[in-house]
VORO-526506 format. One record per residue (C-alpha): residue number from 0; x, y, z. Coordinates in steps of 0.5 Angstrom, whole numbers. Each point is the difference from the previous one (the first is absolute). Layout:
BEGIN
<pt seq="NUM" x="X" y="Y" z="Z"/>
...
//
This chain:
BEGIN
<pt seq="0" x="11" y="27" z="58"/>
<pt seq="1" x="3" y="7" z="-1"/>
<pt seq="2" x="-3" y="3" z="-6"/>
<pt seq="3" x="8" y="3" z="-1"/>
<pt seq="4" x="2" y="-7" z="-2"/>
<pt seq="5" x="-6" y="-3" z="-3"/>
<pt seq="6" x="2" y="-2" z="-7"/>
<pt seq="7" x="-5" y="4" z="-5"/>
<pt seq="8" x="-1" y="6" z="-4"/>
<pt seq="9" x="-6" y="4" z="-1"/>
<pt seq="10" x="-2" y="3" z="-7"/>
<pt seq="11" x="-4" y="6" z="-1"/>
<pt seq="12" x="-3" y="-2" z="-6"/>
<pt seq="13" x="-2" y="-7" z="-3"/>
<pt seq="14" x="3" y="-4" z="-6"/>
<pt seq="15" x="-1" y="2" z="-7"/>
<pt seq="16" x="-3" y="-7" z="0"/>
<pt seq="17" x="-5" y="0" z="5"/>
<pt seq="18" x="-6" y="-2" z="-2"/>
<pt seq="19" x="-4" y="-2" z="7"/>
<pt seq="20" x="0" y="4" z="7"/>
<pt seq="21" x="4" y="-6" z="4"/>
<pt seq="22" x="5" y="0" z="-5"/>
<pt seq="23" x="2" y="8" z="0"/>
<pt seq="24" x="-1" y="0" z="8"/>
<pt seq="25" x="4" y="-7" z="1"/>
<pt seq="26" x="6" y="3" z="-4"/>
<pt seq="27" x="-1" y="7" z="3"/>
<pt seq="28" x="0" y="-2" z="7"/>
<pt seq="29" x="6" y="-4" z="0"/>
<pt seq="30" x="-3" y="-7" z="0"/>
<pt seq="31" x="2" y="-4" z="-6"/>
<pt seq="32" x="5" y="1" z="-6"/>
<pt seq="33" x="-1" y="-2" z="-7"/>
<pt seq="34" x="6" y="-4" z="-3"/>
<pt seq="35" x="-3" y="-2" z="-7"/>
<pt seq="36" x="-7" y="0" z="-3"/>
<pt seq="37" x="-4" y="-4" z="5"/>
<pt seq="38" x="6" y="-1" z="5"/>
<pt seq="39" x="0" y="4" z="7"/>
<pt seq="40" x="4" y="0" z="6"/>
<pt seq="41" x="-3" y="1" z="7"/>
<pt seq="42" x="3" y="5" z="4"/>
<pt seq="43" x="0" y="0" z="7"/>
<pt seq="44" x="-7" y="3" z="1"/>
<pt seq="45" x="-3" y="-4" z="-6"/>
<pt seq="46" x="3" y="-7" z="3"/>
<pt seq="47" x="-3" y="2" z="7"/>
<pt seq="48" x="-7" y="0" z="-3"/>
<pt seq="49" x="1" y="-6" z="-4"/>
<pt seq="50" x="2" y="-4" z="6"/>
<pt seq="51" x="-6" y="3" z="4"/>
<pt seq="52" x="-4" y="-3" z="-6"/>
<pt seq="53" x="3" y="-6" z="0"/>
<pt seq="54" x="-1" y="-1" z="7"/>
<pt seq="55" x="-8" y="1" z="0"/>
<pt seq="56" x="0" y="-5" z="-6"/>
<pt seq="57" x="4" y="-5" z="4"/>
<pt seq="58" x="-4" y="1" z="6"/>
<pt seq="59" x="-7" y="-1" z="-3"/>
<pt seq="60" x="2" y="-6" z="-4"/>
<pt seq="61" x="3" y="-4" z="5"/>
<pt seq="62" x="-6" y="2" z="4"/>
<pt seq="63" x="-4" y="-5" z="-5"/>
<pt seq="64" x="5" y="-6" z="0"/>
<pt seq="65" x="5" y="3" z="-5"/>
<pt seq="66" x="7" y="-3" z="1"/>
<pt seq="67" x="6" y="5" z="-3"/>
<pt seq="68" x="5" y="-3" z="-4"/>
<pt seq="69" x="5" y="3" z="-5"/>
<pt seq="70" x="1" y="-3" z="-7"/>
<pt seq="71" x="5" y="1" z="-6"/>
<pt seq="72" x="0" y="6" z="-5"/>
<pt seq="73" x="3" y="-4" z="-5"/>
<pt seq="74" x="-4" y="-7" z="-3"/>
<pt seq="75" x="2" y="-4" z="-5"/>
<pt seq="76" x="-3" y="0" z="-7"/>
<pt seq="77" x="-2" y="-7" z="1"/>
<pt seq="78" x="-5" y="2" z="5"/>
<pt seq="79" x="-3" y="5" z="-4"/>
<pt seq="80" x="0" y="-4" z="-6"/>
<pt seq="81" x="-5" y="-5" z="4"/>
<pt seq="82" x="-5" y="5" z="1"/>
<pt seq="83" x="0" y="3" z="-7"/>
<pt seq="84" x="2" y="6" z="2"/>
<pt seq="85" x="7" y="1" z="-2"/>
<pt seq="86" x="-2" y="2" z="-7"/>
<pt seq="87" x="-7" y="3" z="2"/>
<pt seq="88" x="2" y="5" z="6"/>
<pt seq="89" x="2" y="6" z="-4"/>
<pt seq="90" x="3" y="4" z="6"/>
<pt seq="91" x="5" y="-6" z="2"/>
<pt seq="92" x="7" y="2" z="1"/>
<pt seq="93" x="4" y="-6" z="-3"/>
<pt seq="94" x="8" y="0" z="0"/>
<pt seq="95" x="5" y="-6" z="-1"/>
<pt seq="96" x="5" y="-2" z="6"/>
<pt seq="97" x="6" y="-4" z="-1"/>
<pt seq="98" x="0" y="-6" z="-5"/>
<pt seq="99" x="-6" y="4" z="-3"/>
<pt seq="100" x="-5" y="-2" z="5"/>
<pt seq="101" x="-6" y="4" z="-1"/>
<pt seq="102" x="-4" y="3" z="6"/>
<pt seq="103" x="-6" y="5" z="1"/>
<pt seq="104" x="0" y="5" z="5"/>
<pt seq="105" x="-6" y="-1" z="4"/>
<pt seq="106" x="-6" y="5" z="-1"/>
<pt seq="107" x="-4" y="-5" z="4"/>
<pt seq="108" x="2" y="-7" z="3"/>
<pt seq="109" x="-6" y="-5" z="-2"/>
<pt seq="110" x="6" y="-4" z="-3"/>
<pt seq="111" x="4" y="0" z="6"/>
<pt seq="112" x="-5" y="-1" z="6"/>
<pt seq="113" x="-4" y="-6" z="-4"/>
<pt seq="114" x="6" y="-5" z="0"/>
<pt seq="115" x="2" y="3" z="7"/>
<pt seq="116" x="-6" y="-2" z="2"/>
<pt seq="117" x="0" y="-7" z="-3"/>
<pt seq="118" x="6" y="-2" z="5"/>
<pt seq="119" x="-4" y="1" z="6"/>
<pt seq="120" x="-8" y="-1" z="-2"/>
<pt seq="121" x="-1" y="-7" z="0"/>
<pt seq="122" x="-6" y="-1" z="3"/>
<pt seq="123" x="-7" y="3" z="2"/>
<pt seq="124" x="3" y="1" z="7"/>
<pt seq="125" x="4" y="5" z="-3"/>
<pt seq="126" x="-5" y="5" z="-3"/>
<pt seq="127" x="-2" y="5" z="1"/>
<pt seq="128" x="7" y="3" z="-1"/>
<pt seq="129" x="1" y="8" z="0"/>
<pt seq="130" x="7" y="2" z="-2"/>
<pt seq="131" x="2" y="8" z="-2"/>
<pt seq="132" x="6" y="4" z="-1"/>
<pt seq="133" x="2" y="7" z="-1"/>
<pt seq="134" x="5" y="0" z="-6"/>
<pt seq="135" x="3" y="4" z="-6"/>
<pt seq="136" x="-4" y="-1" z="-7"/>
<pt seq="137" x="3" y="2" z="-6"/>
<pt seq="138" x="-5" y="1" z="-6"/>
<pt seq="139" x="2" y="3" z="-7"/>
<pt seq="140" x="-5" y="5" z="-1"/>
<pt seq="141" x="0" y="3" z="-7"/>
<pt seq="142" x="-2" y="7" z="4"/>
<pt seq="143" x="1" y="2" z="6"/>
<pt seq="144" x="-3" y="6" z="3"/>
<pt seq="145" x="-3" y="4" z="6"/>
<pt seq="146" x="6" y="-1" z="4"/>
<pt seq="147" x="-1" y="-6" z="5"/>
<pt seq="148" x="-7" y="-2" z="-2"/>
<pt seq="149" x="4" y="-4" z="-6"/>
<pt seq="150" x="7" y="-2" z="0"/>
<pt seq="151" x="5" y="-6" z="-3"/>
<pt seq="152" x="2" y="-1" z="7"/>
<pt seq="153" x="-5" y="-1" z="6"/>
<pt seq="154" x="-1" y="-3" z="7"/>
<pt seq="155" x="-6" y="-5" z="0"/>
<pt seq="156" x="-4" y="-4" z="5"/>
<pt seq="157" x="-2" y="-6" z="-3"/>
<pt seq="158" x="-4" y="-5" z="4"/>
<pt seq="159" x="-2" y="-7" z="-2"/>
<pt seq="160" x="-5" y="-4" z="3"/>
<pt seq="161" x="-1" y="-8" z="-1"/>
<pt seq="162" x="-7" y="-4" z="1"/>
<pt seq="163" x="-3" y="-7" z="-1"/>
<pt seq="164" x="-6" y="3" z="-3"/>
<pt seq="165" x="-3" y="6" z="-3"/>
<pt seq="166" x="-5" y="2" z="6"/>
<pt seq="167" x="6" y="1" z="4"/>
<pt seq="168" x="4" y="4" z="-5"/>
<pt seq="169" x="-7" y="4" z="0"/>
<pt seq="170" x="0" y="1" z="7"/>
<pt seq="171" x="7" y="3" z="1"/>
<pt seq="172" x="0" y="4" z="-6"/>
<pt seq="173" x="-6" y="3" z="4"/>
<pt seq="174" x="4" y="1" z="6"/>
<pt seq="175" x="7" y="3" z="-4"/>
<pt seq="176" x="-5" y="5" z="-3"/>
<pt seq="177" x="-2" y="3" z="6"/>
<pt seq="178" x="7" y="0" z="3"/>
<pt seq="179" x="2" y="4" z="-6"/>
<pt seq="180" x="-5" y="5" z="2"/>
<pt seq="181" x="3" y="1" z="7"/>
<pt seq="182" x="7" y="0" z="-4"/>
<pt seq="183" x="-2" y="6" z="-4"/>
<pt seq="184" x="-4" y="3" z="6"/>
<pt seq="185" x="6" y="0" z="4"/>
<pt seq="186" x="5" y="3" z="-5"/>
<pt seq="187" x="-5" y="6" z="0"/>
<pt seq="188" x="-4" y="-1" z="-7"/>
<pt seq="189" x="-7" y="-3" z="-3"/>
<pt seq="190" x="0" y="-6" z="-4"/>
<pt seq="191" x="-5" y="-2" z="-5"/>
<pt seq="192" x="-1" y="-7" z="-1"/>
<pt seq="193" x="-1" y="-1" z="-7"/>
<pt seq="194" x="-2" y="-5" z="-5"/>
<pt seq="195" x="5" y="-2" z="-5"/>
<pt seq="196" x="2" y="-6" z="-6"/>
<pt seq="197" x="2" y="-6" z="3"/>
<pt seq="198" x="4" y="-2" z="-5"/>
<pt seq="199" x="1" y="-7" z="-1"/>
<pt seq="200" x="-1" y="-2" z="7"/>
<pt seq="201" x="-8" y="2" z="1"/>
<pt seq="202" x="-5" y="5" z="-2"/>
<pt seq="203" x="2" y="5" z="4"/>
<pt seq="204" x="5" y="3" z="4"/>
<pt seq="205" x="0" y="6" z="5"/>
<pt seq="206" x="5" y="6" z="0"/>
<pt seq="207" x="0" y="5" z="6"/>
<pt seq="208" x="0" y="7" z="-4"/>
<pt seq="209" x="1" y="7" z="3"/>
<pt seq="210" x="-3" y="5" z="-3"/>
<pt seq="211" x="5" y="6" z="-2"/>
<pt seq="212" x="0" y="4" z="-7"/>
<pt seq="213" x="7" y="-3" z="-1"/>
<pt seq="214" x="-2" y="-7" z="-1"/>
<pt seq="215" x="0" y="-4" z="-6"/>
<pt seq="216" x="-6" y="-4" z="1"/>
<pt seq="217" x="-7" y="2" z="-1"/>
<pt seq="218" x="-5" y="-3" z="5"/>
<pt seq="219" x="-8" y="0" z="-1"/>
<pt seq="220" x="-4" y="0" z="6"/>
<pt seq="221" x="-8" y="-2" z="0"/>
<pt seq="222" x="-4" y="5" z="2"/>
<pt seq="223" x="-5" y="-4" z="2"/>
<pt seq="224" x="4" y="-6" z="5"/>
<pt seq="225" x="6" y="4" z="0"/>
<pt seq="226" x="5" y="-6" z="-3"/>
<pt seq="227" x="5" y="2" z="-3"/>
<pt seq="228" x="4" y="-3" z="-6"/>
<pt seq="229" x="6" y="1" z="-5"/>
<pt seq="230" x="-1" y="3" z="-7"/>
<pt seq="231" x="3" y="-6" z="-3"/>
<pt seq="232" x="-6" y="-4" z="2"/>
<pt seq="233" x="-4" y="4" z="-6"/>
<pt seq="234" x="-7" y="-1" z="4"/>
<pt seq="235" x="-6" y="3" z="-3"/>
<pt seq="236" x="-3" y="-2" z="7"/>
<pt seq="237" x="2" y="-1" z="7"/>
<pt seq="238" x="1" y="-7" z="1"/>
<pt seq="239" x="-3" y="0" z="7"/>
<pt seq="240" x="-7" y="4" z="-1"/>
<pt seq="241" x="0" y="1" z="-8"/>
<pt seq="242" x="0" y="7" z="1"/>
<pt seq="243" x="2" y="5" z="-6"/>
<pt seq="244" x="2" y="6" z="3"/>
<pt seq="245" x="7" y="1" z="3"/>
<pt seq="246" x="5" y="5" z="3"/>
<pt seq="247" x="7" y="0" z="-4"/>
<pt seq="248" x="6" y="1" z="5"/>
<pt seq="249" x="8" y="0" z="-2"/>
<pt seq="250" x="4" y="-4" z="6"/>
<pt seq="251" x="6" y="-3" z="1"/>
<pt seq="252" x="0" y="-8" z="1"/>
<pt seq="253" x="4" y="-2" z="7"/>
<pt seq="254" x="-2" y="-6" z="1"/>
<pt seq="255" x="-3" y="-7" z="-3"/>
<pt seq="256" x="-3" y="-7" z="2"/>
<pt seq="257" x="-1" y="-5" z="-5"/>
<pt seq="258" x="-3" y="-7" z="0"/>
<pt seq="259" x="6" y="-5" z="-3"/>
<pt seq="260" x="-3" y="-6" z="0"/>
<pt seq="261" x="4" y="-5" z="-3"/>
<pt seq="262" x="3" y="4" z="-5"/>
<pt seq="263" x="7" y="0" z="4"/>
<pt seq="264" x="0" y="-7" z="4"/>
<pt seq="265" x="-1" y="-4" z="-7"/>
<pt seq="266" x="6" y="1" z="-3"/>
<pt seq="267" x="4" y="-1" z="6"/>
<pt seq="268" x="-4" y="-6" z="2"/>
<pt seq="269" x="-1" y="3" z="7"/>
<pt seq="270" x="-6" y="-5" z="2"/>
<pt seq="271" x="-2" y="-2" z="7"/>
<pt seq="272" x="-3" y="-7" z="3"/>
<pt seq="273" x="-7" y="1" z="2"/>
<pt seq="274" x="-3" y="-4" z="6"/>
<pt seq="275" x="-1" y="-6" z="-5"/>
<pt seq="276" x="7" y="0" z="-2"/>
<pt seq="277" x="-2" y="3" z="-7"/>
<pt seq="278" x="5" y="5" z="-4"/>
<pt seq="279" x="-3" y="6" z="-1"/>
<pt seq="280" x="3" y="7" z="-2"/>
<pt seq="281" x="1" y="5" z="4"/>
<pt seq="282" x="-5" y="7" z="0"/>
<pt seq="283" x="4" y="6" z="0"/>
<pt seq="284" x="-1" y="7" z="1"/>
<pt seq="285" x="4" y="6" z="0"/>
<pt seq="286" x="-1" y="8" z="3"/>
<pt seq="287" x="5" y="5" z="-2"/>
<pt seq="288" x="2" y="7" z="3"/>
<pt seq="289" x="5" y="5" z="-3"/>
<pt seq="290" x="3" y="4" z="5"/>
<pt seq="291" x="3" y="6" z="-4"/>
<pt seq="292" x="-6" y="0" z="-3"/>
<pt seq="293" x="-4" y="1" z="6"/>
<pt seq="294" x="5" y="5" z="3"/>
<pt seq="295" x="-1" y="4" z="-6"/>
<pt seq="296" x="-8" y="-1" z="0"/>
<pt seq="297" x="0" y="3" z="8"/>
<pt seq="298" x="4" y="6" z="-3"/>
<pt seq="299" x="-6" y="1" z="-6"/>
<pt seq="300" x="-5" y="0" z="5"/>
<pt seq="301" x="4" y="3" z="6"/>
<pt seq="302" x="3" y="7" z="-2"/>
<pt seq="303" x="-1" y="7" z="0"/>
<pt seq="304" x="3" y="7" z="-3"/>
<pt seq="305" x="5" y="-1" z="4"/>
<pt seq="306" x="3" y="-7" z="0"/>
<pt seq="307" x="-2" y="-7" z="2"/>
<pt seq="308" x="-5" y="-2" z="6"/>
<pt seq="309" x="2" y="-6" z="3"/>
<pt seq="310" x="-5" y="-4" z="4"/>
<pt seq="311" x="3" y="-1" z="6"/>
<pt seq="312" x="1" y="-8" z="0"/>
<pt seq="313" x="5" y="1" z="-6"/>
<pt seq="314" x="3" y="6" z="1"/>
<pt seq="315" x="8" y="0" z="0"/>
<pt seq="316" x="1" y="3" z="7"/>
<pt seq="317" x="-5" y="0" z="5"/>
<pt seq="318" x="1" y="8" z="2"/>
<pt seq="319" x="4" y="5" z="-4"/>
<pt seq="320" x="4" y="4" z="6"/>
<pt seq="321" x="2" y="7" z="-3"/>
<pt seq="322" x="4" y="5" z="4"/>
<pt seq="323" x="0" y="7" z="-2"/>
<pt seq="324" x="7" y="3" z="3"/>
<pt seq="325" x="3" y="-7" z="3"/>
<pt seq="326" x="-2" y="0" z="7"/>
<pt seq="327" x="2" y="-5" z="6"/>
<pt seq="328" x="-8" y="-1" z="1"/>
<pt seq="329" x="-1" y="-3" z="-7"/>
<pt seq="330" x="6" y="-5" z="1"/>
<pt seq="331" x="-3" y="-2" z="7"/>
<pt seq="332" x="-7" y="-1" z="-4"/>
<pt seq="333" x="4" y="-4" z="-5"/>
<pt seq="334" x="3" y="-5" z="4"/>
<pt seq="335" x="-7" y="0" z="5"/>
<pt seq="336" x="-4" y="-3" z="-6"/>
<pt seq="337" x="5" y="-4" z="-2"/>
<pt seq="338" x="1" y="-3" z="6"/>
<pt seq="339" x="-8" y="-1" z="0"/>
<pt seq="340" x="0" y="-4" z="-6"/>
<pt seq="341" x="-1" y="5" z="-6"/>
<pt seq="342" x="4" y="1" z="-6"/>
<pt seq="343" x="1" y="7" z="-1"/>
<pt seq="344" x="3" y="4" z="-5"/>
<pt seq="345" x="4" y="6" z="3"/>
<pt seq="346" x="1" y="6" z="-4"/>
<pt seq="347" x="6" y="3" z="3"/>
<pt seq="348" x="3" y="4" z="-6"/>
<pt seq="349" x="3" y="6" z="2"/>
<pt seq="350" x="1" y="3" z="-7"/>
<pt seq="351" x="-8" y="-1" z="-2"/>
<pt seq="352" x="-5" y="6" z="1"/>
<pt seq="353" x="-6" y="-2" z="4"/>
<pt seq="354" x="-4" y="1" z="-7"/>
<pt seq="355" x="4" y="-5" z="-3"/>
<pt seq="356" x="-1" y="-5" z="5"/>
<pt seq="357" x="-7" y="0" z="0"/>
<pt seq="358" x="-1" y="0" z="-7"/>
<pt seq="359" x="4" y="-6" z="0"/>
<pt seq="360" x="-4" y="-3" z="6"/>
<pt seq="361" x="-6" y="1" z="-4"/>
<pt seq="362" x="3" y="-3" z="-6"/>
<pt seq="363" x="3" y="-6" z="3"/>
<pt seq="364" x="-7" y="-1" z="3"/>
<pt seq="365" x="2" y="-3" z="7"/>
<pt seq="366" x="-7" y="-2" z="4"/>
<pt seq="367" x="2" y="4" z="6"/>
<pt seq="368" x="4" y="7" z="1"/>
<pt seq="369" x="3" y="3" z="6"/>
<pt seq="370" x="3" y="7" z="0"/>
<pt seq="371" x="4" y="2" z="6"/>
<pt seq="372" x="2" y="8" z="-1"/>
<pt seq="373" x="1" y="6" z="4"/>
<pt seq="374" x="-7" y="1" z="0"/>
<pt seq="375" x="-2" y="-6" z="2"/>
<pt seq="376" x="5" y="0" z="5"/>
<pt seq="377" x="-2" y="6" z="4"/>
<pt seq="378" x="-7" y="-5" z="2"/>
<pt seq="379" x="4" y="-5" z="1"/>
<pt seq="380" x="-3" y="-4" z="-6"/>
<pt seq="381" x="0" y="-3" z="-6"/>
<pt seq="382" x="-4" y="1" z="-6"/>
<pt seq="383" x="-3" y="-6" z="-3"/>
<pt seq="384" x="-3" y="-1" z="-7"/>
<pt seq="385" x="-4" y="-6" z="-3"/>
<pt seq="386" x="3" y="0" z="-8"/>
<pt seq="387" x="-8" y="-1" z="-2"/>
<pt seq="388" x="-2" y="7" z="4"/>
<pt seq="389" x="2" y="7" z="-1"/>
<pt seq="390" x="-2" y="1" z="8"/>
<pt seq="391" x="6" y="0" z="5"/>
<pt seq="392" x="0" y="-2" z="7"/>
<pt seq="393" x="5" y="3" z="5"/>
<pt seq="394" x="1" y="-5" z="6"/>
<pt seq="395" x="4" y="0" z="6"/>
<pt seq="396" x="6" y="-4" z="1"/>
<pt seq="397" x="-3" y="-4" z="5"/>
<pt seq="398" x="-6" y="-2" z="-4"/>
<pt seq="399" x="3" y="-2" z="-6"/>
<pt seq="400" x="0" y="-7" z="1"/>
<pt seq="401" x="-7" y="0" z="2"/>
<pt seq="402" x="-2" y="3" z="-7"/>
<pt seq="403" x="4" y="-4" z="-4"/>
//
């Protein structure tokens, strides 16, 4: 991609309402644009990162048996009335269509997945079953804040599991938990598994929290056994070891997992016949990850005073190639890198100073930077820099593909 053609614009100053590092940096670096409170457009740089996060999640969920589907954003009022959430779900967007028929813009998809599964799950032979989607959600949040950390419209991976027994649900729940750890590690963050309220589903659920000053959640970590739990539990003693001394941290939730039990199978009469031909309710679990929120959390913990520092696997481009005084060698290297399968952003602009190019490169934060200038050409070399380090490496053209 030629940077002179890239649809983006960088800013020297953060927006006035930017109360989180990720909000300021993603706007300033030209990754996102705010349309309204809690509503954002993803520009090419931002969408590239989002798609890479999506790819990681898809790979990991398919690895544990997930089958991908795509469900509607709109759901009829009747489905939400069956679960009692038409009135109780405060953040639900409601709208009327033709003939005054009422709909919900889905903030979650239990009211869609359960009646869908009912059409196919008839026997114990159909279980267990794992279905997931990556779909836009809507929540009519009273107060949006911190850029992508709390929005009204967002992309979410939701996985639903269907089981014939609690034991089978428990087993898969732990498999998903380990998979979540891999997802977050690949995206460049360390997420703590935190005990949280289970609502009307179970005694506890689990959240995956990334420590950051921009987080709106408070988590406590037991100093003895290191169990982490959300402040909402209100515990005076650790639920695991009864210790009463804790570390207090601010964090942002990037994922959650719930044992739903029969909460959403019973309202839709989602049942199966066991080996003895007896009808039993299907037992469910659900597992969510908010992709834009995860993207923001990555930036919260991967930045410096110059800009974003993208982890290699989700960097918008593999390489940022900068040409100081446009030259044939830079153009040839760009073509060679592309032909070798590298995704390259080539700063081919002739009306921008070297200092401005380097400052923008640091702000955008692509994981690896190549610089070709008169100085490097004298040594028949390229200057290579890892965005995470200050150290520069001068590499001969003939050795480039052995280095990266």
